[in-house]
C-alpha positions in Angstrom: 9.7 -1.4 2.0 7.1 1.0 3.5 7.8 3.6 0.8 7.2 0.9 -1.9 4.2 -0.5 -0.1 2.4 2.9 -0.1 3.5 4.0 -3.6 1.3 3.7 -6.6 2.3 2.4 -10.0 2.6 5.1 -12.7 2.4 4.9 -16.5 6.0 4.6 -17.8 5.5 4.6 -21.6 8.8 5.7 -23.2 10.7 5.4 -20.0 14.0 3.5 -19.4 14.5 0.3 -17.4 16.4 0.4 -14.1 20.1 -0.2 -14.1 21.7 -3.1 -12.3 22.7 -1.1 -9.2 19.2 0.3 -8.8 17.7 -3.1 -9.2 20.0 -4.6 -6.5 19.1 -1.7 -4.1 15.4 -2.3 -4.6 15.7 -6.1 -4.3 17.0 -5.5 -0.8 13.7 -3.9 0.0 11.5 -6.8 -1.1 12.1 -10.0 0.9 12.5 -13.2 -1.2 12.5 -11.6 -4.7 15.3 -12.4 -7.1 16.4 -11.2 -10.5 15.8 -13.9 -13.0 15.9 -13.6 -16.9 15.0 -9.9 -17.0 12.3 -9.9 -14.3 12.0 -10.1 -10.6 10.6 -13.4 -9.4 9.4 -15.1 -6.2 7.9 -18.5 -5.6 5.1 -18.7 -3.0 4.3 -22.1 -1.5 0.9 -23.1 0.0 -0.7 -26.1 1.7 -3.1 -27.0 -1.1 -4.7 -25.9 -4.3 -7.5 -23.9 -2.6 -4.9 -21.7 -0.8 -2.9 -21.3 -4.0 -6.0 -20.1 -6.0 -7.1 -17.9 -3.1 -3.6 -16.2 -3.3 -3.8 -15.9 -7.1 -7.2 -14.2 -6.9 -6.1 -11.8 -4.2 -2.9 -11.1 -6.1 -5.0 -10.4 -9.2 -7.1 -7.9 -7.4 -4.0 -6.0 -6.0 -2.3 -5.9 -9.4 -5.5 -4.9 -11.1 -5.8 -1.9 -8.8 -2.2 -0.9 -9.8 -2.8 -1.7 -13.5 0.5 -3.6 -13.4 0.2 -7.3 -14.1 2.6 -10.2 -13.4 3.3 -13.4 -15.3 2.2 -16.3 -13.1 3.0 -20.0 -13.1 0.4 -21.8 -11.0 0.4 -25.4 -9.8 -1.3 -27.4 -7.0 0.6 -25.8 -4.0 2.8 -23.2 -5.6 2.7 -20.0 -7.6 5.7 -18.3 -9.2 5.2 -14.6 -9.7 7.3 -12.6 -12.2 7.2 -8.9 -12.7 8.8 -6.8 -15.4 7.6 -3.7 -17.3 7.0 -4.3 -21.0 6.6 -0.6 -21.7 10.2 0.1 -20.7 11.7 -3.1 -21.9 13.0 -4.2 -18.5 12.5 -3.7 -14.8 10.9 -0.6 -13.3 9.8 0.8 -10.0 6.3 -0.5 -10.7 7.7 -4.0 -10.4 9.0 -3.4 -6.9 5.8 -1.6 -5.8 3.8 -4.6 -6.8 6.3 -7.0 -5.2 6.1 -5.1 -1.9 2.3 -5.3 -2.1 2.3 -9.0 -2.9 4.6 -9.6 0.1 2.3 -7.6 2.3 -0.7 -9.6 1.1 1.0 -12.9 2.0 2.0 -11.6 5.4 -1.6 -10.5 6.0 -3.1 -13.9 5.3 -0.3 -16.1 6.8 
């Protein structure tokens, strides 16, 4: 994961999505993320709403700096994070870079 963690997202307009074997290989590098309906997805659980929103705000900052934004489903003590790359019509390396950074964010505050 260290390579993903230190990588930066790149513009991928006109690129192609990753194939299944490449996706599986990268999923092994980002603990807890799964392939679901054309995206990589992970559910994060928290003690309360305050912790959930603090996570969402920190995640928003990290993703803003990478210019690669997830779909979020936020509830009282849970946040589901989904990444895919609309410009390639599927999953790209940018999704895994952000997944690694989100995992590191949670590890830092836990």
